[in-house]
Biopython code that builds the backbone (N, CA, C, O; Angstrom):
import numpy as np
from Bio.PDB.StructureBuilder import StructureBuilder

atoms = [
    (1, "UNK", "N", (22.164, 52.358, 69.510)),
    (1, "UNK", "CA", (21.846, 50.950, 69.360)),
    (1, "UNK", "C", (23.142, 50.161, 69.555)),
    (1, "UNK", "O", (24.173, 50.482, 68.963)),
    (2, "UNK", "N", (23.076, 49.157, 70.367)),
    (2, "UNK", "CA", (24.261, 48.344, 70.600)),
    (2, "UNK", "C", (24.523, 47.462, 69.386)),
    (2, "UNK", "O", (23.602, 47.051, 68.681)),
    (3, "UNK", "N", (25.795, 47.185, 69.165)),
    (3, "UNK", "CA", (26.195, 46.446, 67.974)),
    (3, "UNK", "C", (25.601, 45.034, 67.907)),
    (3, "UNK", "O", (25.139, 44.647, 66.833)),
    (4, "UNK", "N", (25.584, 44.234, 68.993)),
    (4, "UNK", "CA", (24.961, 42.907, 68.890)),
    (4, "UNK", "C", (23.474, 42.974, 68.553)),
    (4, "UNK", "O", (22.966, 42.130, 67.815)),
    (5, "UNK", "N", (22.780, 43.967, 69.086)),
    (5, "UNK", "CA", (21.357, 44.112, 68.782)),
    (5, "UNK", "C", (21.190, 44.455, 67.309)),
    (5, "UNK", "O", (20.295, 43.942, 66.637)),
    (6, "UNK", "N", (22.064, 45.331, 66.814)),
    (6, "UNK", "CA", (22.015, 45.725, 65.406)),
    (6, "UNK", "C", (22.222, 44.521, 64.496)),
    (6, "UNK", "O", (21.478, 44.341, 63.532)),
    (7, "UNK", "N", (23.228, 43.690, 64.791)),
    (7, "UNK", "CA", (23.492, 42.533, 63.943)),
    (7, "UNK", "C", (22.392, 41.485, 64.041)),
    (7, "UNK", "O", (22.100, 40.810, 63.054)),
    (8, "UNK", "N", (21.780, 41.334, 65.204)),
    (8, "UNK", "CA", (20.684, 40.373, 65.304)),
    (8, "UNK", "C", (19.470, 40.857, 64.513)),
    (8, "UNK", "O", (18.770, 40.052, 63.899)),
    (9, "UNK", "N", (19.216, 42.179, 64.524)),
    (9, "UNK", "CA", (18.113, 42.705, 63.715)),
    (9, "UNK", "C", (18.427, 42.555, 62.228)),
    (9, "UNK", "O", (17.544, 42.227, 61.436)),
    (10, "UNK", "N", (19.670, 42.793, 61.850)),
    (10, "UNK", "CA", (20.082, 42.633, 60.460)),
    (10, "UNK", "C", (19.930, 41.180, 60.020)),
    (10, "UNK", "O", (19.471, 40.915, 58.909)),
    (11, "UNK", "N", (20.308, 40.247, 60.875)),
    (11, "UNK", "CA", (20.172, 38.826, 60.551)),
    (11, "UNK", "C", (18.710, 38.441, 60.356)),
    (11, "UNK", "O", (18.377, 37.697, 59.433)),
    (12, "UNK", "N", (17.845, 38.944, 61.220)),
    (12, "UNK", "CA", (16.423, 38.622, 61.084)),
    (12, "UNK", "C", (15.858, 39.187, 59.783)),
    (12, "UNK", "O", (15.064, 38.531, 59.109)),
    (13, "UNK", "N", (16.268, 40.395, 59.436)),
    (13, "UNK", "CA", (15.804, 41.011, 58.198)),
    (13, "UNK", "C", (16.268, 40.218, 56.981)),
    (13, "UNK", "O", (15.483, 39.957, 56.068)),
    (14, "UNK", "N", (17.534, 39.838, 56.969)),
    (14, "UNK", "CA", (18.064, 39.082, 55.833)),
    (14, "UNK", "C", (17.467, 37.683, 55.747)),
    (14, "UNK", "O", (17.238, 37.176, 54.649)),
    (15, "UNK", "N", (17.214, 37.058, 56.886)),
    (15, "UNK", "CA", (16.628, 35.726, 56.844)),
    (15, "UNK", "C", (15.212, 35.772, 56.288)),
    (15, "UNK", "O", (14.791, 34.844, 55.596)),
    (16, "UNK", "N", (14.474, 36.835, 56.578)),
    (16, "UNK", "CA", (13.142, 36.983, 56.006)),
    (16, "UNK", "C", (13.212, 37.182, 54.496)),
    (16, "UNK", "O", (12.390, 36.639, 53.757)),
    (17, "UNK", "N", (14.185, 37.953, 54.039)),
    (17, "UNK", "CA", (14.327, 38.199, 52.609)),
    (17, "UNK", "C", (14.690, 36.911, 51.877)),
    (17, "UNK", "O", (14.193, 36.666, 50.778)),
    (18, "UNK", "N", (15.542, 36.094, 52.468)),
    (18, "UNK", "CA", (15.930, 34.826, 51.846)),
    (18, "UNK", "C", (14.733, 33.890, 51.800)),
    (18, "UNK", "O", (14.521, 33.210, 50.796)),
    (19, "UNK", "N", (13.953, 33.845, 52.864)),
    (19, "UNK", "CA", (12.773, 32.984, 52.905)),
    (19, "UNK", "C", (11.766, 33.398, 51.838)),
    (19, "UNK", "O", (11.195, 32.552, 51.151)),
    (20, "UNK", "N", (11.553, 34.696, 51.706)),
    (20, "UNK", "CA", (10.591, 35.168, 50.720)),
    (20, "UNK", "C", (11.075, 34.928, 49.291)),
    (20, "UNK", "O", (10.263, 34.641, 48.411)),
    (21, "UNK", "N", (12.372, 35.039, 49.047)),
    (21, "UNK", "CA", (12.879, 34.832, 47.694)),
    (21, "UNK", "C", (12.900, 33.353, 47.316)),
    (21, "UNK", "O", (12.961, 33.019, 46.132)),
    (22, "UNK", "N", (12.849, 32.475, 48.300)),
    (22, "UNK", "CA", (12.897, 31.045, 48.013)),
    (22, "UNK", "C", (11.550, 30.498, 47.560)),
    (22, "UNK", "O", (11.483, 29.380, 47.049)),
    (23, "UNK", "N", (10.492, 31.252, 47.734)),
    (23, "UNK", "CA", (9.173, 30.781, 47.359)),
    (23, "UNK", "C", (8.972, 30.950, 45.855)),
    (23, "UNK", "O", (9.231, 32.022, 45.307)),
    (24, "UNK", "N", (8.521, 29.913, 45.202)),
    (24, "UNK", "CA", (8.330, 29.920, 43.752)),
    (24, "UNK", "C", (6.879, 30.148, 43.340)),
    (24, "UNK", "O", (6.561, 30.090, 42.153)),
    (25, "UNK", "N", (6.001, 30.404, 44.298)),
    (25, "UNK", "CA", (4.586, 30.532, 43.955)),
    (25, "UNK", "C", (4.227, 31.902, 43.395)),
    (25, "UNK", "O", (3.149, 32.069, 42.824)),
    (26, "UNK", "N", (5.101, 32.877, 43.546)),
    (26, "UNK", "CA", (4.812, 34.228, 43.064)),
    (26, "UNK", "C", (4.879, 34.263, 41.539)),
    (26, "UNK", "O", (5.692, 33.563, 40.937)),
    (27, "UNK", "N", (4.032, 35.072, 40.918)),
    (27, "UNK", "CA", (4.090, 35.184, 39.454)),
    (27, "UNK", "C", (5.391, 35.850, 39.015)),
    (27, "UNK", "O", (5.943, 36.683, 39.733)),
    (28, "UNK", "N", (5.868, 35.485, 37.853)),
    (28, "UNK", "CA", (7.132, 36.010, 37.349)),
    (28, "UNK", "C", (6.935, 37.442, 36.862)),
    (28, "UNK", "O", (5.930, 37.763, 36.228)),
    (29, "UNK", "N", (7.893, 38.280, 37.163)),
    (29, "UNK", "CA", (7.856, 39.679, 36.757)),
    (29, "UNK", "C", (8.690, 39.819, 35.487)),
    (29, "UNK", "O", (9.844, 39.392, 35.437)),
    (30, "UNK", "N", (8.095, 40.418, 34.470)),
    (30, "UNK", "CA", (8.750, 40.504, 33.173)),
    (30, "UNK", "C", (10.061, 41.283, 33.247)),
    (30, "UNK", "O", (11.053, 40.866, 32.650)),
    (31, "UNK", "N", (10.085, 42.403, 33.967)),
    (31, "UNK", "CA", (11.296, 43.203, 34.053)),
    (31, "UNK", "C", (12.417, 42.421, 34.727)),
    (31, "UNK", "O", (13.566, 42.474, 34.288)),
    (32, "UNK", "N", (12.085, 41.695, 35.791)),
    (32, "UNK", "CA", (13.089, 40.899, 36.492)),
    (32, "UNK", "C", (13.604, 39.777, 35.585)),
    (32, "UNK", "O", (14.798, 39.477, 35.582)),
    (33, "UNK", "N", (12.715, 39.169, 34.832)),
    (33, "UNK", "CA", (13.134, 38.115, 33.910)),
    (33, "UNK", "C", (14.076, 38.664, 32.834)),
    (33, "UNK", "O", (15.042, 38.002, 32.454)),
    (34, "UNK", "N", (13.792, 39.869, 32.349)),
    (34, "UNK", "CA", (14.672, 40.482, 31.357)),
    (34, "UNK", "C", (16.043, 40.777, 31.945)),
    (34, "UNK", "O", (17.067, 40.506, 31.318)),
    (35, "UNK", "N", (16.059, 41.335, 33.154)),
    (35, "UNK", "CA", (17.341, 41.622, 33.800)),
    (35, "UNK", "C", (18.137, 40.345, 34.005)),
    (35, "UNK", "O", (19.346, 40.310, 33.774)),
    (36, "UNK", "N", (17.449, 39.295, 34.441)),
    (36, "UNK", "CA", (18.137, 38.028, 34.687)),
    (36, "UNK", "C", (18.634, 37.422, 33.382)),
    (36, "UNK", "O", (19.753, 36.913, 33.322)),
    (37, "UNK", "N", (17.828, 37.473, 32.358)),
    (37, "UNK", "CA", (18.210, 36.896, 31.072)),
    (37, "UNK", "C", (19.381, 37.615, 30.424)),
    (37, "UNK", "O", (20.207, 36.988, 29.762)),
    (38, "UNK", "N", (19.458, 38.940, 30.614)),
    (38, "UNK", "CA", (20.540, 39.711, 30.020)),
    (38, "UNK", "C", (21.754, 39.824, 30.936)),
    (38, "UNK", "O", (22.765, 40.406, 30.542)),
    (39, "UNK", "N", (21.675, 39.286, 32.137)),
    (39, "UNK", "CA", (22.799, 39.329, 33.063)),
    (39, "UNK", "C", (22.909, 40.640, 33.821)),
    (39, "UNK", "O", (23.896, 40.858, 34.524)),
    (40, "UNK", "N", (21.928, 41.513, 33.698)),
    (40, "UNK", "CA", (21.977, 42.806, 34.380)),
    (40, "UNK", "C", (21.509, 42.722, 35.825)),
    (40, "UNK", "O", (21.676, 43.675, 36.586)),
    (41, "UNK", "N", (20.933, 41.610, 36.208)),
    (41, "UNK", "CA", (20.451, 41.462, 37.573)),
    (41, "UNK", "C", (21.594, 41.559, 38.567)),
    (41, "UNK", "O", (21.397, 42.016, 39.693)),
    (42, "UNK", "N", (22.784, 41.136, 38.169)),
    (42, "UNK", "CA", (23.935, 41.205, 39.051)),
    (42, "UNK", "C", (24.350, 42.651, 39.297)),
    (42, "UNK", "O", (24.825, 42.983, 40.383)),
    (43, "UNK", "N", (24.177, 43.503, 38.308)),
    (43, "UNK", "CA", (24.471, 44.922, 38.484)),
    (43, "UNK", "C", (23.460, 45.536, 39.450)),
    (43, "UNK", "O", (23.827, 46.327, 40.320)),
    (44, "UNK", "N", (22.206, 45.174, 39.298)),
    (44, "UNK", "CA", (21.166, 45.680, 40.207)),
    (44, "UNK", "C", (21.448, 45.238, 41.638)),
    (44, "UNK", "O", (21.337, 46.036, 42.568)),
    (45, "UNK", "N", (21.807, 43.985, 41.816)),
    (45, "UNK", "CA", (22.121, 43.466, 43.150)),
    (45, "UNK", "C", (23.353, 44.159, 43.711)),
    (45, "UNK", "O", (23.387, 44.479, 44.899)),
    (46, "UNK", "N", (24.368, 44.399, 42.879)),
    (46, "UNK", "CA", (25.580, 45.073, 43.338)),
    (46, "UNK", "C", (25.275, 46.501, 43.792)),
    (46, "UNK", "O", (25.768, 46.941, 44.831)),
    (47, "UNK", "N", (24.471, 47.218, 43.024)),
    (47, "UNK", "CA", (24.120, 48.593, 43.400)),
    (47, "UNK", "C", (23.325, 48.597, 44.697)),
    (47, "UNK", "O", (23.575, 49.426, 45.571)),
    (48, "UNK", "N", (22.372, 47.683, 44.832)),
    (48, "UNK", "CA", (21.594, 47.609, 46.060)),
    (48, "UNK", "C", (22.480, 47.276, 47.254)),
    (48, "UNK", "O", (22.285, 47.824, 48.339)),
    (49, "UNK", "N", (23.443, 46.391, 47.069)),
    (49, "UNK", "CA", (24.364, 46.020, 48.140)),
    (49, "UNK", "C", (25.222, 47.210, 48.545)),
    (49, "UNK", "O", (25.430, 47.449, 49.735)),
    (50, "UNK", "N", (25.723, 47.961, 47.561)),
    (50, "UNK", "CA", (26.540, 49.136, 47.859)),
    (50, "UNK", "C", (25.731, 50.160, 48.646)),
    (50, "UNK", "O", (26.230, 50.732, 49.615)),
    (51, "UNK", "N", (24.498, 50.393, 48.241)),
    (51, "UNK", "CA", (23.649, 51.344, 48.958)),
    (51, "UNK", "C", (23.382, 50.857, 50.383)),
    (51, "UNK", "O", (23.447, 51.642, 51.329)),
    (52, "UNK", "N", (23.085, 49.581, 50.537)),
    (52, "UNK", "CA", (22.788, 49.016, 51.859)),
    (52, "UNK", "C", (24.006, 49.098, 52.775)),
    (52, "UNK", "O", (23.886, 49.484, 53.938)),
    (53, "UNK", "N", (25.178, 48.734, 52.251)),
    (53, "UNK", "CA", (26.410, 48.800, 53.053)),
    (53, "UNK", "C", (26.720, 50.249, 53.412)),
    (53, "UNK", "O", (27.151, 50.535, 54.529)),
    (54, "UNK", "N", (26.502, 51.164, 52.469)),
    (54, "UNK", "CA", (26.726, 52.580, 52.753)),
    (54, "UNK", "C", (25.828, 53.083, 53.864)),
    (54, "UNK", "O", (26.273, 53.841, 54.726)),
    (55, "UNK", "N", (24.578, 52.676, 53.855)),
    (55, "UNK", "CA", (23.654, 53.072, 54.917)),
    (55, "UNK", "C", (24.079, 52.507, 56.274)),
    (55, "UNK", "O", (23.978, 53.191, 57.292)),
    (56, "UNK", "N", (24.545, 51.282, 56.287)),
    (56, "UNK", "CA", (25.006, 50.665, 57.541)),
    (56, "UNK", "C", (26.218, 51.420, 58.076)),
    (56, "UNK", "O", (26.286, 51.723, 59.267)),
    (57, "UNK", "N", (27.174, 51.724, 57.200)),
    (57, "UNK", "CA", (28.366, 52.463, 57.628)),
    (57, "UNK", "C", (27.972, 53.844, 58.137)),
    (57, "UNK", "O", (28.489, 54.299, 59.157)),
    (58, "UNK", "N", (27.071, 54.506, 57.442)),
    (58, "UNK", "CA", (26.601, 55.820, 57.872)),
    (58, "UNK", "C", (25.955, 55.752, 59.255)),
    (58, "UNK", "O", (26.211, 56.610, 60.100)),
    (59, "UNK", "N", (25.128, 54.749, 59.489)),
    (59, "UNK", "CA", (24.463, 54.615, 60.780)),
    (59, "UNK", "C", (25.461, 54.341, 61.901)),
    (59, "UNK", "O", (25.317, 54.871, 63.002)),
    (60, "UNK", "N", (26.464, 53.523, 61.628)),
    (60, "UNK", "CA", (27.482, 53.227, 62.643)),
    (60, "UNK", "C", (28.279, 54.483, 62.974)),
    (60, "UNK", "O", (28.531, 54.765, 64.146)),
    (61, "UNK", "N", (28.682, 55.245, 61.946)),
    (61, "UNK", "CA", (29.431, 56.481, 62.190)),
    (61, "UNK", "C", (28.579, 57.496, 62.940)),
    (61, "UNK", "O", (29.074, 58.182, 63.834)),
    (62, "UNK", "N", (27.312, 57.597, 62.587)),
    (62, "UNK", "CA", (26.415, 58.513, 63.266)),
    (62, "UNK", "C", (26.248, 58.134, 64.735)),
    (62, "UNK", "O", (26.218, 59.003, 65.606)),
    (63, "UNK", "N", (26.142, 56.862, 65.000)),
    (63, "UNK", "CA", (26.009, 56.381, 66.377)),
    (63, "UNK", "C", (27.246, 56.748, 67.191)),
    (63, "UNK", "O", (27.129, 57.175, 68.339)),
    (64, "UNK", "N", (28.423, 56.585, 66.606)),
    (64, "UNK", "CA", (29.663, 56.940, 67.311)),
    (64, "UNK", "C", (29.727, 58.441, 67.594)),
    (64, "UNK", "O", (30.145, 58.846, 68.679)),
    (65, "UNK", "N", (29.321, 59.260, 66.642)),
    (65, "UNK", "CA", (29.334, 60.705, 66.848)),
    (65, "UNK", "C", (28.354, 61.110, 67.946)),
    (65, "UNK", "O", (28.651, 61.990, 68.754)),
    (66, "UNK", "N", (27.205, 60.477, 67.974)),
    (66, "UNK", "CA", (26.217, 60.784, 69.008)),
    (66, "UNK", "C", (26.758, 60.406, 70.380)),
    (66, "UNK", "O", (26.573, 61.144, 71.347)),
    (67, "UNK", "N", (27.429, 59.254, 70.468)),
    (67, "UNK", "CA", (28.022, 58.841, 71.743)),
    (67, "UNK", "C", (29.062, 59.850, 72.206)),
    (67, "UNK", "O", (29.115, 60.191, 73.388)),
    (68, "UNK", "N", (29.893, 60.331, 71.277)),
    (68, "UNK", "CA", (30.905, 61.321, 71.643)),
    (68, "UNK", "C", (30.258, 62.603, 72.136)),
    (68, "UNK", "O", (30.715, 63.185, 73.120)),
    (69, "UNK", "N", (29.203, 63.052, 71.468)),
    (69, "UNK", "CA", (28.516, 64.263, 71.900)),
    (69, "UNK", "C", (27.866, 64.081, 73.267)),
    (69, "UNK", "O", (27.880, 64.994, 74.092)),
    (70, "UNK", "N", (27.299, 62.908, 73.506)),
    (70, "UNK", "CA", (26.692, 62.639, 74.812)),
    (70, "UNK", "C", (27.742, 62.642, 75.905)),
    (70, "UNK", "O", (27.517, 63.210, 76.974)),
    (71, "UNK", "N", (28.880, 62.022, 75.661)),
    (71, "UNK", "CA", (29.946, 61.982, 76.653)),
    (71, "UNK", "C", (30.507, 63.386, 76.902)),
    (71, "UNK", "O", (30.820, 63.738, 78.039)),
    (72, "UNK", "N", (30.630, 64.175, 75.853)),
    (72, "UNK", "CA", (31.110, 65.545, 75.982)),
    (72, "UNK", "C", (30.116, 66.382, 76.784)),
    (72, "UNK", "O", (30.517, 67.207, 77.605)),
    (73, "UNK", "N", (28.825, 66.172, 76.550)),
    (73, "UNK", "CA", (27.797, 66.911, 77.262)),
    (73, "UNK", "C", (27.779, 66.553, 78.737)),
    (73, "UNK", "O", (27.569, 67.442, 79.562)),
    (74, "UNK", "N", (27.986, 65.308, 79.109)),
    (74, "UNK", "CA", (27.979, 64.884, 80.490)),
    (74, "UNK", "C", (29.207, 65.392, 81.244)),
    (74, "UNK", "O", (29.148, 65.570, 82.460)),
    (75, "UNK", "N", (30.298, 65.622, 80.556)),
    (75, "UNK", "CA", (31.513, 66.125, 81.204)),
    (75, "UNK", "C", (31.345, 67.582, 81.624)),
    (75, "UNK", "O", (31.907, 68.004, 82.635)),
    (76, "UNK", "N", (30.583, 68.344, 80.864)),
    (76, "UNK", "CA", (30.428, 69.781, 81.172)),
    (76, "UNK", "C", (29.351, 70.043, 82.144)),
    (76, "UNK", "O", (29.105, 71.196, 82.497)),
]
sb = StructureBuilder()
sb.init_structure("model")
sb.init_model(0)
sb.init_chain("A")
sb.init_seg("    ")
for serial, (resi, resn, name, xyz) in enumerate(atoms, 1):
    if name == "N":
        sb.init_residue(resn, " ", resi, " ")
    sb.init_atom(name, np.array(xyz, "f"), 0.0, 1.0, " ", f" {name:<3s}", serial, name[0])
structure = sb.get_structure()
């Protein structure tokens, strides 16, 4: 996957998530309210961000390794 295509897909995904979170018509979830009230929601968001960034880094490294293997295969 080319990097500009990857970032455009990532942008579309994040823009959808922001749009959905901005809607106030959804019923309130008790667990989420508790996390927010106790300040633990930031820990949940941080863990989710770390996992998401880790997956992105893993995918980029995997893509580079695949490209190297393809180039090595074409040389032989």
